[in-house]
N, C-alpha and C positions, 0 to 999 in steps of 0.2 A: 504494499499502499504506499503511496507518495506521504511525506512528510506534512505536518498539518503546519498551519503557518503558527503555534504557539509553540512547535516542539524545539526550537530555537532562533536565535537573531542573527547569526552568521556562521556560514560554512567555513572553515579552514580546511582545504584539499591541498596536502604536501605533495610533489613533484620528484620522484626518487629514480635516481640513475645510477647503476652499479654500485649497488647500496649507501650512496649519499644523497643528502637532499639539496636539491636545487635549484630548487623555486617552491611560492606555494601561492594560491590563489584566498582570497577572503570575499566571499561573495554573500550579498548581504540575502536576508530572505525574501523579501520584496521584489528583488531581484529574480530568484527560483520562481517565485508566484507569477511574476510577469513572463518569466519564458515558459512555463506550462511545466516545471520541473516538482513545483509542492503545492499544496492549498487544496482547495474544495474543487476547482476546475483544471486540477494537474490531468494533460495529456501525456507526460512520459513519463515511463516508472524508471529512467534510471540518467545519470549526469553524464555523458562522455567529458573526459577533461582534457585539453587539449593545447600546454603548454609552445611557445613560441618556436621552440625547433621541432615541433611536429609538422607533417606533409599530409593535411586531411585531403582526400581527393574529391570526394562526394560533397554536394553543395553544402546541406546541412552542417555537415563537420565543420565546412569552412566558415559557415555562419556563426558557428557555436567559438570555434576561436576567437573569431573577429569578438564578439561580444565579452568574451571571458578574457582578450588583451586588459580591459582596464584593470582587471581585477588581480593579476598576474604578479608577481614582485619575483624577482630572481635572488638569489642567496649572496649577500655581497660582506664584506668583511666591515664597510663602512656604508652607510647609508646618510641621502642625503636631506636637505630639508624638504625639497621635492615629493621625496620616499616618505617623509613621514606627515606632509598635508595631504598626499592620496590615502591614507592608512584613518588619519583624523575625519576625512571628509567622508568615507565607507564605514566610520563607526558613527558617525554623526546622523547617517540615512538610516542606521539600524536603528538609532535613537529615536527617528521620526517615526520608527514601522508600528507602533502603537502594538506592542505585544505586552505591557505590561511591566518591560524589565526595562528599568534604568541603568544607561551606561554612564561611568565617571569619567570624562575625559581631561586628563590632566594638560 
């Protein structure tokens, strides 16, 4: 069964290559609902994850890779202010999702 909107606020998916975490996605629940992966109107029973290094060939997987790109973060030794701002925006969007959970942003 698909996840309900109240199950969680943010999906964190880690990308592993040769036993090393090389990146991660932070996808807000409302984006999963909007894309048909969660909630009452869910039409997709699974979520394929497509990191920038992937080379999908089907139209639907190319489209999924495109929308997921905004939520992808490569693992780095040092993150930029832009990276931190992207995370803050995603977390603020989760806070606005009205799931009854308050996020505290420092």
